[in-house]
C-alpha positions in Angstrom: 0.0 0.0 0.0 1.6 3.3 -1.1 1.8 6.1 1.4 1.5 9.8 0.3 3.1 12.3 2.7 3.1 16.1 2.8 6.2 17.5 4.2 7.1 21.1 5.0 10.8 21.6 4.5 13.7 21.4 2.2 13.5 18.6 -0.4 17.3 18.3 -0.2 17.1 17.0 3.4 14.9 14.0 2.6 16.3 10.5 2.8 14.5 9.0 -0.1 15.5 7.0 -3.2 14.8 10.0 -5.5 14.1 13.7 -5.3 12.6 15.4 -8.3 14.1 18.6 -9.8 11.7 20.9 -11.7 14.1 21.2 -14.6 14.5 23.4 -17.7 15.2 22.1 -21.2 19.0 22.6 -20.9 19.1 21.0 -17.4 21.2 23.9 -16.0 20.5 24.1 -12.3 21.0 27.8 -11.4 17.7 28.9 -9.8 14.7 27.5 -7.9 14.7 23.9 -6.7 17.5 23.0 -9.1 19.7 25.6 -7.7 19.0 24.4 -4.2 19.7 20.8 -5.2 23.0 21.8 -6.8 24.1 23.9 -3.8 23.2 21.1 -1.3 24.4 18.1 -3.4 27.3 19.5 -5.4 28.1 20.5 -9.0 28.4 16.9 -10.1 24.6 16.6 -10.2 24.4 19.5 -12.7 27.4 18.1 -14.8 25.7 14.7 -15.1 22.4 16.4 -16.0 23.7 18.7 -18.7 25.4 15.8 -20.4 21.9 14.5 -21.1 20.5 17.7 -22.5 18.5 18.9 -24.2 15.5 17.1 -22.9 12.0 17.6 -24.2 9.3 19.3 -22.2 7.5 16.8 -20.0 10.4 14.2 -20.1 12.7 13.2 -17.3 16.3 12.0 -16.9 18.1 10.6 -13.9 21.5 11.5 -12.3 23.4 10.5 -9.2 22.5 12.7 -6.2 26.0 13.8 -5.3 26.2 14.4 -1.5 22.5 14.5 -0.9 20.8 11.9 1.3 18.7 10.8 -1.7 20.1 8.1 -4.1 19.2 9.9 -7.4 17.8 13.1 -8.7 15.1 12.8 -11.4 15.2 15.9 -13.6 11.6 16.4 -14.8 11.6 19.0 -17.5 8.7 21.3 -16.6 10.0 24.7 -17.7 10.3 26.0 -21.3 13.0 28.3 -22.7 11.2 31.3 -21.2 10.9 29.5 -17.8 7.1 29.0 -18.2 5.0 25.9 -17.9 1.5 24.6 -18.2 -0.8 22.1 -16.5 -0.2 19.7 -19.4 3.6 19.9 -19.1 3.5 19.5 -15.3 1.3 16.4 -15.7 3.7 14.9 -18.3 6.7 15.7 -16.1 5.2 14.0 -13.0 4.3 11.0 -15.1 7.9 10.9 -16.6 9.4 11.0 -13.1 7.2 8.0 -12.1 8.4 6.2 -15.3 12.0 6.7 -14.3 11.2 5.5 -10.8 9.6 2.4 -12.1 12.6 1.7 -14.4 14.9 1.9 -11.4 12.5 0.1 -9.1 12.7 2.9 -6.6 10.7 2.7 -3.4 10.4 6.4 -2.4 10.2 9.6 -4.4 9.8 13.3 -3.4 8.3 16.0 -5.5 8.5 19.8 -5.2 5.8 22.2 -6.4 6.9 22.2 -10.0 6.6 25.3 -12.1 5.4 27.5 -9.2 8.6 29.4 -8.5 10.4 30.9 -11.4 7.8 29.3 -13.7 5.1 31.5 -12.1 2.4 28.8 -12.5 -0.5 29.1 -10.0 0.2 27.1 -6.9 -3.3 25.7 -6.4 -3.5 24.4 -10.0 0.0 23.0 -9.8 -1.0 21.1 -6.7 -4.1 19.7 -8.2 -2.3 18.6 -11.4 0.7 17.1 -9.5 -1.5 15.2 -7.0 -3.8 13.9 -9.7 -0.9 12.6 -11.9 0.8 11.0 -8.9 -2.5 9.2 -7.8 -3.0 8.0 -11.4 0.6 6.7 -11.6 0.8 4.9 -8.3 -1.3 1.8 -9.3 1.2 1.3 -12.2 4.2 1.8 -9.9 4.1 -1.2 -7.5 7.7 -0.7 -6.3 6.9 2.8 -4.9 6.0 2.7 -1.2 6.2 6.4 -0.4 5.5 9.6 -2.3 6.4 12.8 -0.5 5.3 16.2 -1.6 8.0 18.4 -0.1 6.8 22.0 0.2 8.5 25.1 1.5 6.3 27.6 3.2 2.7 27.7 4.3 1.1 28.6 1.0 2.6 25.7 -0.9 1.9 23.3 2.0 -1.8 24.5 2.2 -2.2 24.2 -1.6 -1.0 20.6 -1.6 -2.9 19.8 1.6 -6.1 20.9 -0.2 -5.3 18.9 -3.3 -4.7 15.8 -1.3 -7.9 16.3 0.6 -10.0 16.0 -2.6 -10.4 12.6 -3.9 -8.6 9.5 -2.8 -6.6 6.6 -4.1 -7.5 3.0 -3.3 -5.0 1.4 -1.1 -3.1 4.6 -0.2 -2.8 6.6 2.9 -2.0 10.2 3.3 0.1 11.5 6.2 1.5 14.9 7.1 4.9 15.7 8.4 7.8 18.0 8.8 8.0 21.2 10.8 5.2 20.1 13.1 2.5 20.1 10.4 0.1 17.3 9.9 -2.9 16.5 7.7 -6.2 16.2 9.4 
């Protein structure tokens, strides 16, 4: 039974098999979640990513996680050349991240709020799209035991909390965590 968790904190701190980077087409990691991953895990993550570029919108590639607690980083391309995105692209990027996790038989994966920082995509809509895609992909991903939505700040946490509260997935549980926050 897969467990879905909502965590308030830095995705770079999580001890999971994979953390997802909301990547751009060239896979350079200078700003947003990518910049934080590079600063926390080291330049080797970006070097390994850029060697695989360019990557089409909605696709994902995997690199080692450098000095992070995670095993790998899944670079899900959700930002176009102008650093913008759409619901369709976020949906495809989440699904591609799950596909890479299935290929590697990963047991745990953590997602940020893709496209909502430098991408400027509305947080509530991004949360709905991301949660819906994850719920849809979980039945096809039997190796995944835990999906964590790692949010920084109250607004992102609340948007994902609301998205998780609507609908459900058979055989899954939802838990809160991090920074003293919990789902009701």
